[in-house]
N, C-alpha and C positions, 0 to 999 in steps of 0.2 A: 251310751248313756253318759250323762254328765253329772258329776257331784259338785256342789257349791258349797263353800264354808264361809260363814259370816261371823267376824269377830267383833265383839262389842262388850261394854261393861254391863254388868246384870243391873246396876241401878240407872241406866240411861233411860229416858223417858220419850215418848213420842205422843202428843196430844193428850197429856196427862195421865197416860197409863205406861206400864212397862213396856220398852221398846221390844223385848223378845216375845211378849204377848201378841204386840202389833205384828211382828213378822210372822210368828206361827199362824195367826189368824188370816193373814194376807196369803201365806201359802196355801192353806186349806181352801180359801175363796177362789184361788186360781188353781185348784184340782192338782196339786202336785202330788206324785205318787207316795212320798214319804219324807218325814222330816224329824230330827231330834235336836233337842236344845240341851247343851251340857254346860255345867258351872265347873270353872276351873279352881284349883286350890292355889295356884300362883302363876304369874304370868308378867311379860313385859311387852311394850310396843316400840314404836320408833324412837320413843325418848329415852329408851334404854334403862328406865327405872322400874326394877323389880317391884311388883305388887304382891303384898303378902296378907290377904284380907283376914285370914284366919288367925293371925298373931293378936295377942292381947293389945289393946289400945292403938290397934291399926285402923285408919281412917280410909283405906284403899277400897276401891270397887272391886267385887270378885269378877274376874273375866268370864266371858261366856263364848261359847261357839254354838252357832246354829248351823246343821248341816242337812242338806236335802238332795235327792237325786230325782231325775226324770230324764226324759228325751232331750237330747242336745239343744234343739231349737226352743223347746218348751223352757228349759231352764234359762237359756239366752233371754227369752222374751220376758219372762217373770223378773229376772235380775234388772233389766232394764225398766220395767215398771216400778220395782221397788226403789231404784235410784231416782226415778222421777219424784218420789215422795219423801225419800230419806236419803241425805248424802253423807252420812257419817259411817264409821265401821270400816273394817278392811274384808274385801270380798275376794276369794279366790275360787277358782274352778279347777276340776281334775277329770279327765277322762277314766271312766271305770267300766268294768264288765260285771254284768249280772250272772251269778253262778246258780243255775236252778238245781233243786234237790232231784 
């Protein structure tokens, strides 16, 4: 199995709606096994500027991570389709094992 993680800002938009909602709906439409969106309390990117969205008088966008898992080829295919629609964000993948109860 393959896990993908997509890092974006919570306030990013795609076609006038929140990017994270677009991505989650895209994953559902493509029958991904499971996904979760997380809001971060602090983060930084390539610019090395720490974002602190919860501080008083902060105008920083909250960082977000969307993570999802499925079979390797399906994840790669869905990521390619997503990249065709949206070029932003940082995407990484990791091989994972599913542990059954």
